[in-house]
C-alpha positions as CSV (number, residue, x, y, z in Angstrom):
1,M,-26.6,-0.8,-41.8
2,A,-25.9,-0.1,-38.1
3,R,-24.7,-3.1,-36.2
4,S,-26.8,-4.4,-33.4
5,M,-25.4,-4.3,-29.9
6,I,-24.4,-7.4,-28.0
7,H,-25.6,-7.8,-24.4
8,L,-22.9,-9.8,-22.4
9,R,-23.6,-11.7,-19.2
10,L,-20.8,-12.6,-16.8
11,K,-22.7,-15.5,-15.4
12,N,-22.3,-17.2,-18.9
13,I,-18.5,-16.9,-18.5
14,L,-17.7,-17.6,-14.9
15,S,-17.9,-20.8,-13.0
16,E,-20.5,-21.0,-10.2
17,D,-17.9,-20.4,-7.4
18,D,-16.1,-17.4,-9.0
19,E,-16.9,-13.8,-8.3
20,F,-14.7,-12.1,-10.9
21,E,-12.5,-12.6,-13.9
22,I,-9.2,-10.9,-14.6
23,I,-7.5,-11.4,-17.9
24,R,-4.8,-9.9,-20.1
25,S,-5.7,-9.4,-23.7
26,T,-3.8,-8.1,-26.8
27,F,-5.8,-6.6,-29.7
28,R,-4.7,-6.1,-33.3
29,T,-8.0,-5.2,-34.7
30,D,-9.6,-1.9,-35.8
31,Y,-12.6,-1.0,-33.6
32,R,-14.7,-0.5,-36.7
33,S,-14.7,-4.3,-37.3
34,M,-15.7,-5.1,-33.7
35,E,-19.1,-5.4,-32.1
36,V,-20.2,-2.9,-29.5
37,H,-21.5,-4.4,-26.3
38,D,-22.9,-3.6,-22.8
39,H,-23.0,-5.6,-19.6
40,V,-26.3,-7.1,-18.4
41,D,-25.0,-8.3,-15.0
42,Y,-21.5,-6.8,-14.4
43,A,-19.1,-3.9,-14.4
44,E,-15.5,-3.8,-15.4
45,V,-12.3,-1.8,-15.0
46,F,-9.5,-2.0,-17.5
47,W,-6.1,-0.4,-17.9
48,V,-3.6,-0.3,-20.8
49,E,-0.3,-2.1,-20.2
50,H,1.3,-1.5,-23.6
51,G,0.5,0.1,-26.9
52,K,-2.1,2.6,-28.2
53,G,-5.7,2.0,-28.9
54,I,-9.3,3.2,-29.1
55,H,-12.1,3.1,-26.6
56,R,-15.4,3.6,-28.4
57,V,-18.0,4.2,-25.7
58,N,-21.5,5.6,-25.9
59,D,-20.8,6.8,-29.5
60,K,-17.7,8.7,-28.5
61,I,-14.1,7.9,-29.5
62,I,-11.5,8.0,-26.7
63,P,-7.9,7.5,-27.6
64,L,-6.0,5.1,-25.3
65,K,-2.4,5.1,-24.4
66,E,-0.1,3.2,-22.0
67,G,-1.4,3.6,-18.4
68,D,-5.0,4.7,-19.3
69,M,-7.6,3.2,-17.0
70,A,-11.4,3.2,-17.5
71,F,-14.2,2.3,-15.0
72,V,-16.9,0.9,-17.2
73,R,-20.5,0.9,-16.0
74,P,-23.0,-1.9,-16.9
75,S,-25.0,0.4,-19.2
76,D,-22.0,1.7,-21.2
77,A,-22.1,0.6,-24.8
78,H,-18.4,0.1,-25.7
79,V,-15.6,-1.7,-27.5
80,V,-11.8,-1.6,-27.1
81,S,-9.4,-2.1,-29.9
82,S,-5.9,-1.3,-31.2
83,A,-5.4,2.1,-32.9
84,S,-5.2,0.3,-36.2
85,A,-5.0,-3.2,-37.7
86,D,-1.2,-2.8,-37.9
87,A,-0.8,-1.8,-34.2
88,S,-1.3,-3.7,-31.0
89,L,-2.9,-2.9,-27.6
90,T,-2.5,-4.9,-24.4
91,I,-5.0,-4.4,-21.6
92,V,-5.8,-6.0,-18.3
93,N,-9.6,-6.3,-17.7
94,L,-11.3,-7.0,-14.3
95,S,-15.0,-8.0,-14.6
96,F,-17.3,-8.5,-11.6
97,Y,-21.0,-8.8,-10.7
98,I,-23.3,-5.8,-10.2
99,E,-24.1,-7.1,-6.7
100,T,-20.4,-6.5,-5.7
101,L,-20.5,-3.0,-7.2
102,N,-23.6,-2.1,-5.2
103,H,-22.0,-3.5,-2.0
104,F,-18.8,-1.6,-2.8
105,R,-20.6,1.7,-3.1
106,E,-22.7,1.2,0.0
107,R,-19.6,0.4,2.1
108,Y,-17.1,2.8,0.8
109,F,-18.6,5.4,-1.5
110,P,-22.3,6.1,-0.6
111,N,-22.3,9.6,-2.0
112,S,-19.8,9.3,-4.8
113,E,-20.4,10.4,-8.4
114,D,-17.0,9.2,-9.5
115,F,-15.7,5.9,-10.8
116,F,-18.5,3.5,-11.6
117,W,-21.1,6.0,-10.3
118,S,-20.3,8.9,-12.6
119,K,-23.3,10.4,-14.3
120,R,-21.3,11.7,-17.2
121,L,-21.7,10.4,-20.8
122,I,-18.1,9.1,-20.8
123,P,-17.1,6.7,-18.0
124,H,-14.5,7.7,-15.5
125,H,-11.0,7.6,-16.8
126,A,-7.6,7.9,-15.0
127,S,-4.0,7.5,-16.1
128,L,-1.3,5.4,-14.4
129,D,2.4,6.0,-14.6
130,R,4.9,3.2,-15.5
131,Q,5.7,2.4,-11.9
132,E,2.0,1.9,-11.1
133,I,1.5,-0.3,-14.2
134,N,4.5,-2.5,-13.1
135,Y,3.1,-2.7,-9.6
136,L,-0.3,-3.8,-10.9
137,E,1.3,-6.3,-13.2
138,K,2.8,-8.0,-10.1
139,Q,-0.5,-7.8,-8.2
140,V,-2.4,-9.4,-11.1
141,A,0.1,-12.3,-11.3
142,L,-0.4,-13.0,-7.6
143,L,-4.2,-12.6,-8.0
144,Q,-4.4,-15.1,-10.8
145,Q,-3.0,-17.8,-8.5
146,K,-5.7,-17.2,-5.8
147,P,-9.4,-18.0,-5.6
148,A,-11.7,-15.6,-7.5
149,N,-13.6,-14.9,-4.3
150,L,-15.0,-11.7,-2.8
151,F,-12.1,-11.2,-0.4
152,N,-9.6,-11.0,-3.3
153,L,-11.9,-9.0,-5.4
154,D,-12.3,-6.3,-2.7
155,K,-8.5,-6.1,-2.4
156,I,-7.9,-5.5,-6.1
157,L,-10.8,-3.1,-6.4
158,I,-9.6,-1.0,-3.4
159,T,-6.2,-0.9,-5.0
160,L,-7.5,0.3,-8.3
161,V,-9.8,2.9,-7.0
162,D,-7.1,4.2,-4.6
163,L,-4.7,4.6,-7.5
164,A,-7.3,6.4,-9.5
165,M,-8.3,8.7,-6.7
166,E,-4.9,10.5,-6.9
167,K,-5.3,11.4,-10.5
168,P,-6.4,14.7,-12.0
169,A,-9.7,14.8,-14.0
170,E,-9.3,13.3,-17.5
171,D,-10.4,15.0,-20.7
172,I,-13.9,13.7,-21.2
173,A,-14.4,15.7,-24.4
174,G,-11.3,14.2,-26.0
175,D,-9.7,17.4,-27.3
176,M,-8.5,19.4,-24.3
177,P,-6.7,22.5,-25.6
178,D,-3.0,22.8,-24.8
179,W,-3.4,25.9,-22.8
180,L,-5.7,24.1,-20.3
181,R,-3.4,21.2,-20.0
182,F,-0.6,23.6,-19.3
183,T,-2.7,25.6,-16.8
184,I,-3.6,22.5,-14.8
185,K,0.0,21.3,-14.7
186,E,1.3,24.8,-13.8
187,F,-1.3,25.4,-11.1
188,S,-0.4,22.1,-9.4
189,R,3.0,23.7,-8.4
190,Q,3.0,24.6,-4.6
191,G,3.6,28.3,-5.2
192,N,0.4,28.6,-7.2
193,L,-2.1,26.6,-5.0
194,A,-2.7,29.4,-2.5
195,G,-3.9,31.7,-5.3
196,G,-7.0,29.5,-5.9
197,A,-9.3,30.1,-8.9
198,S,-7.9,33.6,-9.5
199,R,-4.4,32.3,-9.9
200,F,-5.7,29.5,-12.2
201,V,-7.4,32.1,-14.4
202,Q,-4.2,34.2,-14.4
203,I,-2.1,31.3,-15.6
204,A,-4.6,30.6,-18.3
205,C,-4.5,34.2,-19.6
206,R,-8.2,34.0,-20.5
207,S,-11.4,35.4,-19.0
208,R,-12.8,33.7,-15.9
209,A,-16.1,32.9,-17.7
210,Y,-14.3,31.3,-20.6
211,V,-12.0,29.3,-18.4
212,N,-14.9,28.0,-16.3
213,R,-16.8,26.9,-19.5
214,T,-13.8,25.2,-20.9
215,V,-12.9,23.4,-17.7
216,K,-16.5,22.2,-17.4
217,R,-16.6,20.9,-20.9
218,H,-13.4,19.0,-20.7
219,T,-13.4,17.7,-17.1
220,G,-17.0,17.8,-16.0
221,E,-15.9,20.0,-13.1
222,T,-16.4,23.7,-12.2
223,L,-13.4,25.9,-11.8
224,S,-13.6,25.8,-8.0
225,E,-13.9,22.0,-8.1
226,I,-10.8,21.4,-10.2
227,V,-8.9,23.9,-8.0
228,N,-9.9,21.9,-4.9
229,R,-9.1,18.6,-6.6
230,V,-5.6,19.7,-7.6
231,R,-5.0,21.1,-4.1
232,I,-6.2,18.0,-2.3
233,Q,-4.2,15.7,-4.5
234,Y,-1.1,17.7,-3.5
235,A,-2.0,17.3,0.1
236,A,-2.5,13.6,-0.3
237,H,1.0,13.3,-1.8
238,L,2.5,15.1,1.1
239,L,0.6,12.9,3.6
240,K,2.1,9.8,2.0
241,T,5.6,11.0,1.5
242,T,6.4,13.4,4.4
243,E,6.1,13.7,8.2
244,E,4.8,17.2,8.0
245,K,2.1,18.2,10.4
246,I,-1.4,18.2,8.9
247,T,-1.8,21.9,9.6
248,N,1.3,22.6,7.6
249,I,0.2,20.4,4.8
250,A,-3.2,22.1,4.6
251,D,-1.4,25.5,4.4
252,A,1.0,24.3,1.8
253,S,-1.9,23.0,-0.3
254,G,-3.6,26.4,-0.4
255,F,-6.2,25.9,2.4
256,Q,-6.2,28.7,4.9
257,N,-9.2,27.2,6.8
258,L,-8.4,23.8,8.4
259,G,-12.0,22.8,8.8
260,Y,-12.6,23.4,5.1
261,F,-9.5,21.4,4.3
262,Y,-10.8,18.4,6.3
263,R,-14.2,18.6,4.6
264,V,-12.7,18.7,1.1
265,F,-10.3,15.9,1.9
266,N,-13.1,13.7,3.2
267,H,-15.1,14.4,0.1
268,H,-12.4,13.2,-2.2
269,Y,-10.9,10.4,-0.1
270,K,-13.7,9.3,2.2
271,S,-11.2,9.5,5.1
272,T,-9.6,11.9,7.5
273,P,-6.0,13.1,6.6
274,S,-4.5,11.2,9.5
275,D,-6.3,7.9,8.7
276,Y,-5.3,8.3,5.1
277,R,-1.6,8.7,6.1
278,K,-1.8,5.7,8.4
279,K,-3.3,3.5,5.7
280,H,-0.7,4.4,3.2
281,R,2.2,4.0,5.6
282,A,0.9,0.5,6.4
283,F,0.4,-0.2,2.7
284,L,3.9,1.0,1.7
285,G,5.6,-0.5,4.7
């Protein structure tokens, strides 16, 4: 017999003055013995600090590993568990009210279809490296000593979204072929970026139509969209780590038209390149 789904409410957990909850949990339970739930009045984002596990969401099984991050929408029916009863999985989970989510979108991401506003079956996933996990561990320790108010919630949400913005599209189908993983990684090298979609297809050694279909299935993006995503992520990296002129960065990232570079950058980062550089220099400094 199929299990009934649990409908969770954040207001039944938080005190009246709190706007969010952030907790660290360790699982040693197989997902098949756990109840699937959705969120009546809240959204959440979680990331894996240690171990391997399973994210069962909307009847799909997504493997979890160290550094994986998921932006879970209120309507997502899901459960998180360790990979088996003999393994362990440690995650950090941030839960907050829908009202904050609506405000966050209106203020920062009015036209976004990423993160909590993705229309895909599988919620938005990203992957953090060890340095980023360690950084968040320190931020969480500080945050847990502060009031759970909107100011502190905005700070941690902006940090999480900012980290996820720089990541390539995750495999939403769960079985990305090795050739596509290799192609995305190889295309991200500077010498390949200027070649655009044609170079991407050349690296893949498959027909353009087949590459386009496979990219769409596994990332939710078209071939041109993933090419622009990889290019603009490279540009963002240069903006944060070098003093190069923006015109040179645009060229190095494969954009021959500066106006188009600005439009693509604003689409992905909701900022001009110069403002993005200033913000990250202030953040890092």
